[in-house]
C-alpha positions in Angstrom: -11.5 -16.1 -17.7 -14.7 -14.0 -17.8 -16.7 -13.3 -20.9 -14.8 -10.0 -21.2 -11.5 -11.9 -21.4 -10.4 -10.9 -17.9 -9.6 -13.3 -15.1 -12.2 -13.4 -12.4 -9.3 -13.3 -9.9 -8.3 -15.7 -7.2 -10.8 -14.2 -4.7 -13.8 -14.5 -7.0 -16.8 -15.5 -4.9 -15.4 -13.8 -1.7 -17.8 -11.1 -0.5 -16.4 -8.1 1.4 -18.2 -5.3 3.1 -15.9 -2.3 3.6 -16.5 0.5 6.1 -14.3 3.3 7.2 -12.7 6.0 5.1 -9.5 7.5 3.8 -6.7 5.0 3.4 -5.8 2.2 5.9 -9.1 0.3 5.7 -10.0 1.2 2.1 -6.5 0.2 0.8 -7.1 -3.2 2.3 -10.5 -3.3 0.4 -8.7 -2.3 -2.8 -6.3 -5.1 -2.5 -9.0 -7.7 -1.9 -11.0 -6.2 -4.8 -8.0 -6.2 -7.1 -7.8 -10.0 -6.5 -11.4 -10.5 -7.5 -13.4 -10.2 -4.3 -16.8 -8.5 -4.5 -16.2 -5.4 -2.4 -19.2 -3.4 -1.2 -18.1 -0.1 0.2 -20.5 1.6 2.6 -20.3 5.4 2.6 -22.0 8.3 4.3 -24.8 9.5 2.0 -23.9 13.2 2.6 -20.3 13.3 1.6 -18.9 9.8 1.1 -15.3 8.9 1.7 -13.2 12.2 2.2 -10.7 10.6 -0.2 -13.1 11.6 -3.0 -11.9 15.1 -2.5 -8.2 14.4 -1.8 -5.3 14.7 -4.2 -3.0 17.5 -5.4 -4.7 17.4 -8.8 -8.5 17.3 -9.2 -9.3 17.4 -13.0 -12.9 18.3 -13.5 -13.4 17.9 -9.8 -12.4 14.2 -9.9 -10.0 12.7 -7.3 -7.4 10.6 -9.1 -6.5 9.1 -5.8 -10.1 7.9 -5.3 -10.1 6.4 -8.8 -7.3 4.1 -7.6 -8.3 3.3 -4.0 -12.0 3.0 -4.9 -11.4 0.8 -7.9 -13.2 -2.6 -8.2 -15.6 -1.6 -5.4 -19.4 -1.1 -5.4 -20.5 2.1 -3.6 -23.5 1.9 -1.3 -24.7 4.9 0.8 -25.9 4.2 4.3 -26.0 6.4 7.4 -24.5 4.1 10.0 -25.4 6.5 12.8 -29.1 5.8 12.0 -30.6 2.6 13.5 -32.2 1.8 10.1 -28.9 2.2 8.4 -27.3 0.0 11.0 -29.9 -2.7 10.4 -29.3 -2.6 6.6 -25.6 -2.9 7.3 -26.2 -6.0 9.4 -28.2 -7.6 6.6 -25.3 -7.0 4.2 -22.7 -8.3 6.7 -24.8 -11.4 7.3 -23.9 -12.6 3.8 -20.3 -11.4 3.8 -17.1 -13.3 4.2 -15.0 -10.3 5.3 -15.9 -7.0 7.0 -13.2 -4.3 6.9 -13.5 -1.3 9.2 -11.0 1.4 10.4 -13.0 3.4 12.8 -11.7 4.3 16.3 -12.1 1.2 18.5 -15.5 1.1 20.2 -17.3 2.9 17.3 -18.7 -0.3 15.8 -19.8 -1.5 19.2 -21.7 1.7 19.8 -23.6 1.1 16.6 -24.5 -2.4 17.6 -22.0 -3.7 15.0 -19.4 -5.2 17.3 -17.9 -8.6 16.5 -19.9 -10.4 19.2 -23.2 -9.2 17.7 -22.1 -9.8 14.1 -20.8 -13.3 14.8 -24.2 -14.3 16.0 -25.5 -13.4 12.6 -22.6 -14.8 10.7 -20.4 -17.2 12.6 -17.9 -17.4 9.7 -17.3 -13.7 9.5 -13.7 -12.4 9.3 -13.7 -8.9 10.8 -10.7 -6.9 9.8 -10.1 -4.0 12.2 -7.5 -1.4 11.2 -6.6 1.3 13.7 -3.8 3.5 14.9 -2.9 1.6 18.1 -5.0 -1.7 18.0 -8.2 -2.7 19.7 -6.8 -2.8 23.2 -4.1 -1.3 25.4 -3.9 2.2 27.0 -3.6 4.0 23.6 -6.4 2.2 21.8 -8.9 5.1 22.2 -6.6 7.7 20.9 -7.0 9.1 17.4 -4.5 7.3 15.3 -3.3 8.5 12.0 -0.7 6.9 9.7 1.9 9.6 10.4 1.6 8.9 14.2 2.1 5.2 13.6 5.1 5.9 11.4 6.6 8.0 14.3 5.8 5.5 17.0 6.8 2.4 15.0 10.3 3.8 14.5 10.3 4.7 10.9 10.3 8.5 11.1 13.4 8.6 13.3 15.5 6.9 10.8 14.3 8.6 7.6 16.1 11.7 6.3 19.4 13.4 6.5 21.2 13.4 9.8 21.4 17.2 9.6 17.7 17.7 9.5 14.7 16.7 11.8 13.1 13.3 11.2 11.6 13.2 7.8 8.6 11.5 6.2 8.4 9.2 3.3 6.5 10.9 0.4 3.5 8.6 0.6 1.1 7.4 3.3 3.3 4.4 4.1 2.0 3.8 7.6 -1.6 3.4 6.4 -0.6 1.2 3.4 1.6 -1.0 5.6 -1.3 -1.5 8.0 -3.6 -2.3 5.1 -1.1 -4.9 3.7 -0.8 -6.6 7.1 -4.6 -6.5 7.4 -5.0 -8.1 4.0 -2.5 -10.9 4.9 -4.5 -11.4 8.1 -7.8 -11.6 6.2 -6.4 -14.2 3.8 -4.9 -16.2 6.7 -8.2 -16.1 8.5 -10.2 -17.2 5.5 -7.8 -20.1 5.0 -8.2 -21.2 8.7 -11.9 -20.9 8.4 -11.9 -23.8 5.9 -10.8 -26.0 8.8 -12.7 -24.5 11.8 -15.7 -23.0 10.0 -15.4 -20.0 12.3 -14.5 -16.4 11.7 -12.2 -14.2 13.8 -11.0 -10.7 14.3 -7.9 -9.5 12.4 -6.5 -6.6 14.5 -4.0 -4.5 12.4 -2.5 -1.5 14.2 -0.6 1.1 12.2 2.3 1.5 14.6 2.8 -2.3 14.7 2.7 -2.6 10.9 5.5 -0.1 10.8 7.4 -1.8 13.5 7.0 -5.1 11.7 9.2 -3.8 8.8 11.9 -2.2 10.9 14.4 -5.0 10.2 16.8 -5.6 13.2 16.2 -2.2 14.8 14.8 -3.7 18.1 17.4 -6.4 18.8 20.2 -4.1 17.8 19.2 -1.9 20.7 18.3 -4.6 23.2 21.4 -6.8 22.6 24.1 -4.2 21.8 22.7 -0.8 22.7 23.1 0.3 19.1 20.6 3.0 18.0 20.1 3.5 14.3 20.2 7.1 13.2 19.3 9.0 10.1 21.8 8.4 7.3 20.4 10.1 4.3 20.8 8.2 1.0 23.2 5.5 2.4 23.3 2.7 4.8 26.3 3.1 7.1 29.2 0.8 6.2 27.5 -0.6 3.1 29.5 0.7 0.2 29.2 1.4 -2.6 25.4 1.7 -2.5 24.2 5.2 -3.2 22.8 7.5 -5.8 25.3 9.1 -8.1 25.0 12.1 -10.4 25.3 11.8 -14.2 26.5 14.2 -16.8 23.0 15.0 -18.0 21.6 15.9 -14.6 20.1 12.6 -13.6 20.7 10.3 -10.7 21.7 6.7 -11.0 21.5 4.2 -8.1 24.5 1.8 -8.0 24.5 -1.2 -5.6 27.9 -2.8 -5.8 28.7 -3.5 -2.1 29.4 -7.2 -2.7 33.1 -8.0 -3.3 32.6 -9.6 -6.7 30.2 -6.9 -7.9 32.6 -4.2 -6.7 35.3 -5.8 -8.8 33.0 -5.6 -11.9 32.3 -1.9 -11.1 36.0 -1.2 -10.8 36.5 -2.7 -14.2 33.7 -0.6 -15.7 35.4 2.4 -14.2 38.6 1.4 -16.1 40.2 1.0 -12.7 40.3 -2.7 -12.0 43.2 -2.3 -9.5 40.7 -0.9 -7.0 39.3 -4.4 -6.4 42.6 -5.5 -5.0 43.5 -2.2 -3.2 43.5 -2.9 0.6 41.5 0.3 1.1 38.5 -1.2 -0.9 39.2 -4.9 -1.3 36.8 -6.0 1.5 33.3 -5.1 2.6 34.6 -3.8 5.9 37.3 -1.7 4.2 34.9 -0.1 1.8 32.5 0.7 4.7 35.3 2.5 6.6 36.0 4.6 3.5 32.4 5.0 2.4 32.5 8.8 1.7 35.8 8.6 0.0 34.7 5.8 -2.3 31.4 7.5 -3.1 33.2 10.6 -4.1 35.5 8.6 -6.4 32.5 6.8 -8.0 30.6 10.2 -8.4 33.6 11.6 -10.3 33.3 8.6 -12.7 29.5 8.8 -13.2 29.5 12.6 -13.7 31.4 12.1 -16.9 28.7 10.1 -18.6 25.1 10.6 -19.4 22.6 8.3 -17.7 21.8 6.2 -20.7 25.4 5.5 -21.5 26.3 4.9 -17.9 23.4 2.5 -17.4 24.4 0.5 -20.5 28.1 0.4 -19.4 27.1 -0.9 -16.0 24.7 -3.5 -17.4 27.5 -4.7 -19.7 29.7 -5.3 -16.7 26.9 -6.9 -14.6 26.7 -4.1 -12.0 23.2 -3.6 -10.6 22.0 -0.1 -11.2 18.9 1.9 -12.0 17.7 5.4 -12.6 15.5 7.2 -10.1 12.2 7.0 -11.9 9.4 9.6 -12.1 6.1 8.9 -13.8 7.4 10.1 -17.1 10.2 7.5 -17.0 7.8 4.8 -16.0 5.6 5.4 -19.1 8.6 5.2 -21.4 10.3 2.2 -19.8 10.3 -1.1 -21.7 10.1 -3.2 -18.5 7.0 -1.4 -17.4 5.5 -1.8 -20.8 6.4 -5.5 -21.2 4.8 -6.4 -17.8 1.9 -3.9 -18.1 2.9 -2.5 -14.7 0.7 0.5 -15.6 -2.7 -0.2 -16.9 -5.5 2.0 -18.2 -9.1 2.0 -17.1 -12.1 4.0 -18.5 -13.3 6.7 -16.2 -16.9 8.0 -16.8 -15.8 11.6 -16.6 -12.1 11.7 -17.5 -11.9 8.9 -20.1 -8.9 6.6 -20.0 -7.0 6.9 -16.7 -3.6 5.3 -16.2 -2.8 3.7 -12.8 -0.7 1.0 -11.3 -1.8 -2.5 -12.1 -2.7 -5.3 -9.7 0.3 -6.8 -7.8 1.4 -9.5 -7.3 0.4 -11.3 -10.5 -0.8 -14.9 -10.5 -0.1 -17.1 -13.4 -3.7 -18.5 -13.8 -6.0 -16.2 -12.0 -4.5 -12.8 -12.3 -6.3 -9.9 -10.7 -7.6 -7.1 -12.8 -8.7 -3.5 -12.6 -12.3 -3.8 -13.7 -13.5 -0.2 -13.1 -12.2 2.9 -11.3 -13.6 4.4 -8.0 -17.3 4.7 -8.7 -19.6 7.7 -8.1 -21.0 8.0 -4.6 -23.9 5.6 -4.2 -23.6 4.2 -7.7 -24.5 0.7 -6.6 -26.9 1.4 -3.7 -30.0 0.3 -5.6 -28.5 -3.0 -6.9 -26.9 -4.0 -3.7 -29.9 -3.2 -1.4 -32.1 -5.0 -3.9 -30.1 -8.1 -3.1 -31.3 -8.0 0.5 -34.9 -7.3 -0.5 -35.1 -3.5 -0.6 -37.5 -2.5 -3.4 -37.4 0.8 -5.3 -40.2 2.4 -3.2 -38.5 1.5 0.0 -35.2 2.8 -1.3 -36.9 6.1 -2.2 -38.1 6.4 1.4 -34.7 5.6 2.7 -33.1 8.3 0.5 -35.8 10.8 1.5 -35.1 10.2 5.2 -31.3 10.5 4.7 -30.6 6.8 5.6 -29.4 5.8 2.1 
């Protein structure tokens, strides 16, 4: 533990330089920083990461989204389009373990910051490259956003109600999936470096990250010709597993598709005979009568308020859960017991609540040490570490380099 009583985290001592902006690369940097890495984020001196202005709510002009994605990072301003800014970046990267970037492929090479050049400076460097379509292939030079990767990776087609056009998940899931795969790749490359002493490139494409979580979608088509379609709130032939209305206007998700669990649900419904009814007795039979069964369960759930219904189902060992909003999360004892939501002091807004660090480690748990910093808040201290004195920094700032 540190002097403050917080764990240094399992990645304490790992140095990360983060470039790029918005979400895919920066979320990878957030995850590494959450686990204790020293993350130096390089931003444009004029505006910084556009995420500083993003979000549906900007209290006192502060982006709450940035307070999360920028947390645990040190902000350094450098103009990477300027040769002097590029040289300072090289000096920072020379002492780094990991470089994270999510520019369009070829950008780093045009700046003299390609992997070949950087590996000469730092043979052990792990270079994490997040992009829409990867570093090669005919689409690599296309502008690649998370939404495009979600569409190309197969997710958009299967999300939503069959009566509507393909829908989107309500968060930037393509970007965050690419960042998760990038983080896994970075950790794997750091582990391999312990044996070889050499760094390597981690190439995380958004569309491939989405494709990677699409379950058996590909072999279903290749082997059987089966094309998954949009199915709304259910999985076809998996019943009962749906959201059901309650008397007090809430929704409760009930997952009782296993035979033994369905028998417990039937007992909770005061209709134990349903478990032996040939129409519902097997997984296949329930799947064939999915809509009919869902309507029957909805009639049962609609007669009880959510709290009583949840308690009844818990008593009978039936997996269930309310559809949570933030207000529910703050009040929930499970969230409270595990500190799933934490508070961090913001210099402008005061205490700001946000999701904690996941997963948790038993000895070296990651922590949120500070929220997303002000633009360039750490430029002086970081550049001093590579020999830039205050007078030189003043000149760099006057010329727009830092």
